[in-house]
C-alpha positions as a Markdown table, in Angstrom:
| # | Residue | x | y | z |
|---|---|---|---|---|
| 1 | Met | 23.1 | -48.2 | -55.5 |
| 2 | Lys | 22.0 | -44.7 | -54.7 |
| 3 | Lys | 21.2 | -45.7 | -51.1 |
| 4 | Lys | 24.7 | -47.0 | -50.6 |
| 5 | Asp | 26.2 | -43.8 | -52.1 |
| 6 | Ser | 24.1 | -41.6 | -49.8 |
| 7 | Asn | 25.2 | -43.7 | -46.8 |
| 8 | Ser | 28.8 | -43.4 | -47.7 |
| 9 | Glu | 28.4 | -39.6 | -48.2 |
| 10 | Ala | 26.6 | -39.4 | -44.8 |
| 11 | Ala | 29.5 | -41.3 | -43.2 |
| 12 | Met | 32.1 | -39.0 | -44.8 |
| 13 | Leu | 30.2 | -35.9 | -43.6 |
| 14 | Arg | 30.0 | -37.4 | -40.1 |
| 15 | Lys | 33.7 | -38.1 | -40.1 |
| 16 | Lys | 34.4 | -34.5 | -41.2 |
| 17 | Ala | 32.0 | -33.2 | -38.6 |
| 18 | Met | 33.8 | -35.2 | -35.9 |
| 19 | Glu | 37.2 | -33.8 | -37.1 |
| 20 | Val | 35.9 | -30.3 | -36.9 |
| 21 | Met | 34.5 | -30.9 | -33.5 |
| 22 | Lys | 37.8 | -32.2 | -32.3 |
| 23 | Gln | 39.6 | -29.1 | -33.6 |
| 24 | Arg | 37.1 | -26.8 | -31.9 |
| 25 | Gln | 37.5 | -28.6 | -28.6 |
| 26 | Ala | 41.3 | -28.4 | -28.9 |
| 27 | Lys | 41.2 | -24.6 | -28.9 |
| 28 | Pro | 41.6 | -23.1 | -25.5 |
| 29 | Ala | 38.4 | -21.8 | -24.0 |
| 30 | Leu | 37.9 | -18.2 | -23.2 |
| 31 | Thr | 39.4 | -17.7 | -19.7 |
| 32 | Ile | 38.7 | -15.0 | -17.2 |
| 33 | Ser | 41.5 | -13.9 | -15.0 |
| 34 | Glu | 41.0 | -13.8 | -11.3 |
| 35 | Val | 41.2 | -10.0 | -11.4 |
| 36 | Asp | 38.5 | -9.7 | -14.1 |
| 37 | Met | 36.4 | -12.1 | -12.0 |
| 38 | Met | 36.8 | -9.9 | -8.9 |
| 39 | Ile | 35.8 | -6.8 | -11.0 |
| 40 | Leu | 32.7 | -8.6 | -12.2 |
| 41 | Ile | 31.7 | -9.7 | -8.7 |
| 42 | His | 32.3 | -6.1 | -7.5 |
| 43 | Glu | 30.1 | -4.7 | -10.2 |
| 44 | Gln | 27.3 | -7.2 | -9.5 |
| 45 | Ala | 27.4 | -6.3 | -5.8 |
| 46 | Val | 27.2 | -2.6 | -6.6 |
| 47 | Gln | 24.2 | -3.2 | -8.9 |
| 48 | Gln | 22.5 | -5.3 | -6.2 |
| 49 | Ile | 23.0 | -2.5 | -3.6 |
| 50 | Asp | 21.7 | 0.1 | -6.1 |
| 51 | Leu | 18.5 | -2.0 | -6.7 |
| 52 | Glu | 18.0 | -2.4 | -2.9 |
| 53 | Leu | 18.3 | 1.4 | -2.5 |
| 54 | Gln | 15.9 | 2.0 | -5.3 |
| 55 | Asn | 13.4 | -0.5 | -3.7 |
| 56 | Lys | 13.7 | 1.4 | -0.4 |
| 57 | Glu | 13.0 | 4.7 | -2.1 |
| 58 | Leu | 9.9 | 3.2 | -3.9 |
| 59 | Thr | 8.6 | 1.7 | -0.7 |
| 60 | Leu | 9.2 | 5.0 | 1.2 |
| 61 | Gly | 7.4 | 6.9 | -1.6 |
| 62 | Tyr | 4.4 | 4.5 | -1.3 |
| 63 | Thr | 4.3 | 4.9 | 2.4 |
| 64 | Ile | 4.4 | 8.7 | 2.2 |
| 65 | Lys | 1.7 | 8.7 | -0.4 |
| 66 | Ala | -0.5 | 6.4 | 1.6 |
| 67 | Gly | 0.1 | 8.5 | 4.7 |
| 68 | Ala | -0.8 | 11.7 | 2.8 |
| 69 | Val | -4.0 | 10.2 | 1.5 |
| 70 | Tyr | -4.9 | 9.1 | 5.1 |
| 71 | Phe | -4.1 | 12.6 | 6.4 |
| 72 | Ile | -6.3 | 14.2 | 3.7 |
| 73 | Asp | -9.1 | 11.8 | 3.5 |
| 74 | Gly | -9.0 | 10.0 | 6.8 |
| 75 | Ser | -9.2 | 6.8 | 4.9 |
| 76 | Lys | -7.8 | 3.7 | 6.5 |
| 77 | Asp | -8.5 | 1.4 | 3.6 |
| 78 | Phe | -5.0 | 0.4 | 2.4 |
| 79 | Asp | -5.7 | -3.0 | 1.0 |
| 80 | Lys | -4.9 | -4.1 | -2.5 |
| 81 | Asn | -8.3 | -3.2 | -3.8 |
| 82 | Ser | -8.4 | 0.3 | -2.4 |
| 83 | Glu | -8.2 | 3.5 | -4.5 |
| 84 | Ile | -4.8 | 4.3 | -2.9 |
| 85 | Ile | -3.1 | 1.4 | -4.6 |
| 86 | Arg | -5.0 | 1.8 | -7.9 |
| 87 | Ser | -3.9 | 5.4 | -8.1 |
| 88 | Phe | -0.2 | 4.6 | -8.5 |
């Protein structure tokens, strides 16, 4: 008898869960206006450009440092295992 009661309770809980799910789906989803979407796209583009500029500055800094080491030491060893790269 207990098994039947637990089955009926499970069925009732499932039915309640289905009703709650239907109510949640009936609510309108959060919408973003076209203007808000354009603002977000603009912000993302600005951030992308900012990252690209930072990358160029870092690359230039690396190039300047490597050139300075070459000027001072006369070293042409710029591979990944060289002291120049490990010194960053």
